[in-house]
Each structure stands twice: as structure tokens, then as C-alpha cells.
C-alpha positions in Angstrom: 115.3 109.4 173.6 112.8 107.0 175.7 109.9 108.3 173.0 112.3 107.3 170.1 113.1 103.7 171.3 109.5 103.1 172.1 108.8 103.9 168.4 111.5 101.6 167.5 110.3 98.5 169.3 106.7 99.4 168.3 108.1 99.6 164.4 110.1 96.0 165.0 106.9 94.7 166.4 104.9 95.3 163.4 107.4 94.1 160.9 107.6 90.8 163.1 104.2 90.4 162.9 103.8 90.6 159.1 106.5 88.2 158.5 104.9 85.8 160.4 101.9 86.1 159.0 103.2 85.9 155.3 105.2 82.7 156.1 101.6 81.2 157.8 100.2 81.9 154.2 102.9 80.6 152.5 102.8 77.4 154.5 99.2 76.4 154.3 99.1 77.6 150.5 101.8 74.7 150.2 99.8 71.7 151.3 96.1 73.1 151.5 95.3 76.0 148.8 94.5 74.5 144.8 96.0 77.1 142.1 93.5 78.0 139.4 96.1 77.0 136.8 98.5 74.5 138.2 101.8 73.8 136.3 101.0 70.7 133.9 103.9 69.4 131.6 101.5 68.0 129.3 99.8 71.3 128.9 100.4 72.7 125.3 101.7 75.9 126.5 104.1 74.5 129.0 107.7 75.2 128.5 108.6 70.9 128.3 105.9 70.7 125.8 106.9 73.5 123.4 110.4 72.6 123.2 109.7 68.9 123.3 107.6 69.3 120.0 109.8 72.1 118.4 112.8 69.3 118.8 110.5 66.7 117.2 109.8 68.5 114.4 112.3 67.4 110.9 112.8 70.3 108.5 111.6 69.6 104.8 115.0 69.4 102.8 115.0 70.9 99.4 115.8 67.5 97.6 113.3 65.1 99.6 110.9 64.9 96.2 114.0 64.7 93.8 116.3 62.1 92.6 119.9 62.8 94.0 122.9 61.7 92.3 126.6 61.5 94.3 128.3 58.9 92.1 127.7 57.0 88.9 125.4 54.4 88.9 125.7 51.7 86.0 125.2 48.6 85.0 128.0 47.7 81.9 126.4 44.5 81.5 123.2 46.1 80.1 123.8 49.5 79.0 127.0 50.6 77.1 127.1 54.2 77.3 130.8 54.7 76.0 129.7 56.5 72.8 127.8 59.0 75.1 129.4 61.3 77.3 126.4 61.8 80.0 123.0 60.1 81.0 120.4 59.3 83.8 117.8 57.6 84.3 115.7 58.2 87.3 112.2 56.9 88.9 110.1 59.7 89.8 107.7 58.1 92.3 110.4 56.6 94.5 112.9 59.3 93.7 115.5 56.4 93.0 118.5 56.8 90.4 118.5 53.8 88.1 121.2 54.9 85.9 123.5 57.8 86.2 127.2 58.6 84.1 128.3 61.8 84.5 125.6 63.6 85.9 127.1 66.6 87.0 129.7 67.4 84.2 129.3 70.4 82.5 128.3 70.0 78.5 126.6 71.8 75.9 122.8 71.1 75.9 122.1 72.0 72.6 118.0 72.7 71.9 117.2 70.7 75.8 118.1 74.6 76.5 114.6 75.3 74.8 112.7 73.2 78.1 114.0 75.9 80.1 112.8 78.5 77.8 109.6 77.5 77.7 109.5 77.0 81.4 110.2 80.7 81.9 107.5 81.5 79.2 105.1 79.8 81.1 106.0 81.1 84.3 106.6 85.2 83.7 103.9 85.1 80.0 100.5 84.8 79.6 99.6 82.1 77.2 97.3 84.2 75.1 99.5 86.9 74.7 100.3 88.1 71.3 104.1 88.1 70.2 105.8 90.3 67.4 108.8 89.6 65.6 111.8 92.1 65.3 115.7 91.4 64.1 116.3 89.3 67.0 114.8 86.4 64.8 117.3 86.7 61.8 119.7 83.7 63.1 122.2 83.1 60.0 123.8 80.1 61.9 124.7 77.4 59.2 122.1 74.5 60.1 119.8 76.5 62.5 116.6 74.7 62.8 114.0 78.1 62.0 110.3 78.0 61.3 110.7 81.1 58.6 109.0 83.9 60.9 110.3 87.7 59.8 110.6 90.5 61.7 106.8 91.9 62.4 105.5 89.2 62.0 102.9 87.8 65.2 101.5 84.7 67.0 100.5 84.1 70.6 102.8 83.1 72.8 100.8 79.2 73.2 101.3 79.1 69.3 105.3 80.1 69.8 105.5 77.2 72.4 104.4 74.6 70.3 106.8 75.6 67.7 109.3 76.0 69.9 109.1 72.4 71.4 108.2 70.5 68.8 110.2 71.8 65.7 112.9 73.2 68.0 113.0 76.6 65.9 115.5 78.8 67.2 114.2 82.2 65.6 110.8 81.6 67.8 112.9 81.3 70.8 114.2 84.4 70.3 110.3 86.0 70.0 109.5 84.2 72.8 112.6 85.8 75.2 112.2 89.4 73.5 108.3 89.4 74.1 108.0 87.7 77.5 111.4 88.9 78.9 111.2 92.9 77.6 114.3 92.0 76.3 116.6 89.1 75.4 119.2 89.5 77.9 116.5 90.4 81.0 114.7 86.6 79.7 118.2 85.0 80.0 118.7 86.6 83.3 115.4 84.7 84.3 116.4 81.6 82.9 119.7 81.5 85.0 117.5 83.0 88.1 115.0 79.8 87.9 118.4 77.8 87.4 119.5 78.8 90.2 115.9 78.5 92.4 115.7 74.7 91.0 119.0 74.0 92.1 120.5 73.8 88.8 124.0 75.1 90.1 125.8 73.6 87.6 124.1 75.5 84.6 124.4 78.6 82.9 122.5 80.2 79.7 123.7 82.5 77.8 120.9 82.4 74.8 117.5 80.5 75.1 117.8 78.4 72.0 120.8 76.4 72.6 123.3 77.2 69.8 126.9 76.9 71.0 128.0 79.6 72.7 130.5 79.9 74.9 129.7 79.8 78.9 126.2 77.9 77.7 126.3 74.9 79.6 124.2 72.6 81.9 124.8 69.2 83.3 122.1 65.9 82.8 121.3 66.1 86.3 120.5 69.9 86.2 118.5 69.0 83.2 116.2 66.3 85.0 115.5 69.4 87.7 114.8 72.0 84.7 112.6 69.1 82.9 110.9 68.0 86.0 109.8 71.4 87.2 108.8 72.3 83.4 106.6 69.3 83.8 104.3 70.7 86.4 102.8 72.9 84.0 99.7 71.6 81.9 100.3 73.1 78.8 104.2 71.8 79.0 102.8 68.3 79.4 100.4 68.8 76.3 102.6 70.1 73.7 105.4 67.5 74.2 103.2 64.7 73.6 102.5 65.9 70.3 103.3 64.4 67.0 102.4 67.5 64.9 100.7 70.9 65.0 99.8 73.5 62.5 98.8 76.9 63.3 97.8 80.5 61.7 99.5 83.7 62.1 99.9 87.3 60.8 102.8 89.0 58.6 103.8 92.3 59.2 101.3 93.1 56.3 98.2 91.5 58.7 98.3 88.4 55.8 97.2 85.1 57.2 100.3 82.4 57.2 100.0 78.6 58.0 102.5 76.6 59.5 102.7 72.8 59.8 105.2 71.1 61.6 106.2 67.7 63.1 108.0 66.7 66.6 111.6 66.4 66.2 110.8 63.0 68.7 111.7 60.3 66.6 109.7 58.5 69.2 106.7 59.8 68.6 106.7 59.7 64.8 107.6 56.2 64.9 110.7 55.9 63.9 112.1 54.1 67.1 110.0 52.1 69.6 110.6 52.2 73.4 111.2 48.7 75.1 107.7 46.7 75.6 105.6 48.0 78.7 107.7 51.5 78.3 105.5 54.3 76.8 107.6 57.3 76.1 105.0 60.8 76.7 107.3 63.0 75.0 110.5 64.9 75.6 113.2 67.3 73.8 115.5 66.6 71.5 118.8 69.1 70.3 122.1 68.6 67.9 124.6 71.0 67.2 128.4 70.2 66.5 129.6 71.0 69.8 126.5 69.1 71.8 126.4 66.6 69.5 123.2 64.6 70.2 121.1 65.0 72.9 117.9 63.8 73.9 115.6 64.0 77.1 112.2 62.1 77.7 109.4 61.2 80.1 108.5 57.6 79.6 105.6 55.8 82.0 105.8 51.8 82.6 102.9 49.8 82.3 101.5 50.6 85.8 101.6 54.2 84.7 104.9 55.3 87.2 106.9 58.3 85.4 110.7 58.0 84.6 113.1 61.0 83.3 116.0 60.1 81.3 118.5 62.4 79.9 121.5 61.3 77.3 124.0 63.9 76.3 126.7 64.0 73.5 126.4 60.7 71.9 128.3 60.7 68.8 125.2 60.1 66.1 121.4 60.4 65.9 120.6 57.1 65.6 122.9 55.9 68.4 121.3 58.5 71.1 118.0 56.4 70.0 119.6 53.4 70.4 121.0 54.0 73.6 118.0 55.7 75.0 116.4 52.2 74.3 118.8 50.4 76.3 118.3 53.1 79.1 114.5 52.7 79.2 115.3 48.9 79.5 117.0 49.5 82.7 113.3 50.2 84.0 112.3 46.5 83.9 115.1 45.1 85.1 
């Protein structure tokens, strides 16, 4: 028994010695020994600095470089828009709303639809691809604008976009949709997908041309979003500024045919003049019985600053241009 007691006492002495040694070293380190990597709150990897940097970062919002409309912004003293259902005017450089009436009201867009058709074609198609018309180009609706292509005719997407945007040909819209999308239905799916991606949530397309159809609608504000995106494409900018265009294409027998067209934009044709110091760069027109007269423009002031304006459902074609002149005059007020 005495041997056991001795062994236990020896162990206790060793443990006490080790504890004393550790405590001694710890106290010495507290006041004397420098660490190789001392804690520094300003260090890039310090917890304090990482959290501070995270908290200081501002998320980029979806609409930080877009104009945002939450209510009507009107000046009844200078702009009488009683004979139009909706209108907007945006200063693109300053993301400023200069005028807005019923910006989010769902309306028929008529051929302003073709801006989205061009946007999807430029995004998903190849400008040099040769397209062949099928029976989908046989549009029989009374008053529909047609360039006269027939099944079997071929032209490039580049040529077709000029005809689409300048003449506003509905048969060409169908040819573009079928050839770029693989089918007209799939192309329309791409149009609606693109609208959602742009935030045009009050828009729904049923066709690529804009002829009246149930559940085919958009808003003045959504058209601004779509037009603003289309303007990012150099080819789109080039086309909408032209007053006329001539192209040659082949018919089903291989014979060469020539098409000569003029823009439907009466500002570019000289029928109407913008206010002094305002230049109309280009845009898109649209007219159907349901949509009445519609007009969307890109304009610049004397310093070159850009503006987008949209008028939907004006009573007549002359009226939509007269009211657009009044709207553009707000740029200088």
C-alpha cells in the first residue's frame, strides 16, 4: 500500500510542475513575447474589416439606369393629350420622367410590336442568314401592310430587318419569326421571354407583327424598356434612321426581284418637323383599328442628349404627330 501512495504523490508533483510551467510561459507571453501575426482590425482579412466592407457595398438595382414611372407626370398647360390614351417622354441621360400619362395601361401596340421582333431577331439570329418564306407569309387581313413576298422567296435577315422596321411589312415579320425561331410559336415564346427579362411585365405578345389579336398587349412604359434595349444594337440604330431602302432578293424560281421602300416615319420623310433644337433620329409607327395611331421615337436635343417618347392610341395619324411635337417641346421647358 505504501508503494502505491508514493506513486500517486509522484504523479501529483509532476502535474503541479507542468501546470506551473504553463502558467509561467503564458504570463510571460502576455507582456513580453510578440506574435508573428498580431490581430489588426484594419487588416484586409480581419473579421471587422470583412464585415465592414460587406455592409458598405450597395447592391446594383435593376432600374438604376432606367427611368421609373409610379404616377402620372403631366403638364396640361403645354401638352393636351386628351385624344391619346397613353404617352411618355424620358430623358435617358438623367433617367428623368418628363411626361407620363397612363404609362402602365395595357393597350394594343400595333406595329410597335416589330421593335421586339427586331430585338429578338438581332439577339438570336445571324444578320447574314438566308431566310426562306413559307405559307406563313400569306396574310389576308384587310389593310395589313405587306411587301409582297411569296412562299419560296429568299432574303437575308439583314434585308428583312430593313423591310420590317421601315415599311412595317407584316409578311416579313412572319418570315423572320419562322426562320430565326425555328417556328413562329417558338419565336413568340422568345419575345415574351425577352419582355420578362427586361422587366416589361405588363406585356404579352401573340404574334410578331402586331395585327390585332386577343391577349396581345403592352404599355407605353414597357415599350420604352423594349426600345431602349433595341437601341443597344448598332444595326437597329442604323435602320431606324433611314428614310428609304432598296434591296434585291430571289423568288422561288431563282429570279432576282427588287424592292424599294420608304420609312413610315413622317418626321424622317419631312411631312412633320420637330420643335427647334430637337432632332428626331428615328423610331417606329403603328396603326390598327384597335390600337389607333401609335408612335415611338428616339430624339436628341441640341447638345446631343437622347430622349425616348411614346404615344399610344391617338385618334388619327395626323393627331399622333401633332401631339408628339407638343411632347417633344417639353424637352426645352
